[in-house]
C-alpha positions, 0 to 999 in steps of 0.5 A, a space after each residue: 223637192 222640185 220635179 220638172 214635169 215638162 217644158 217647151 216653147 209656144 208655137 208662135 213664129 220666133 220671127 214675129 216682130 209683134 209678139 215674142 216667142 214664149 218658153 214654159 215649164 211645169 214642175 211639181 213643188 213641195 217646198 214653197 214655205 210661203 205656200 205651206 202646201 203642195 203646188 204646181 209651178 208654172 213658169 212662162 218667159 220670153 224664149 231666150 231670156 231665162 230668169 226674166 219671166 213669171 212664176 206661178 204656184 198653183 194649188 191642185 184645184 187651180 191646176 185642175 182649173 187651168 187644165 180644164 180651161 186648156 181642154 175647153 180651148 182645145 174642144 173649141 178648136 175641134 181637137 180631142 183634149 184627151 189626146 
C-alpha cells in the first residue's frame, strides 16, 4: 500500500536561473520489501521533471527527526511550527 499524504512545490521562483524549483511528495508506504518495515516516502525532484528526482524511505524515527528539524527551522524564522 502507498498512500499519498501531500505534495507541492517549493516557494522559490521558477524564473531563477541559478536554482531549479522543486516538487515534493510525501506518502505512507508499507510494501517496501527491502525495508521490511513501514516507511514514510519522501520524493524531491525538479518541477516539471517527474521521475527524475530522489526518493527516500524514512523509518518512523527518521521521519520524526525530519519533522523536528523543520520545526526548528520554522522557530528560527519566528514562525509557529504547530500552525
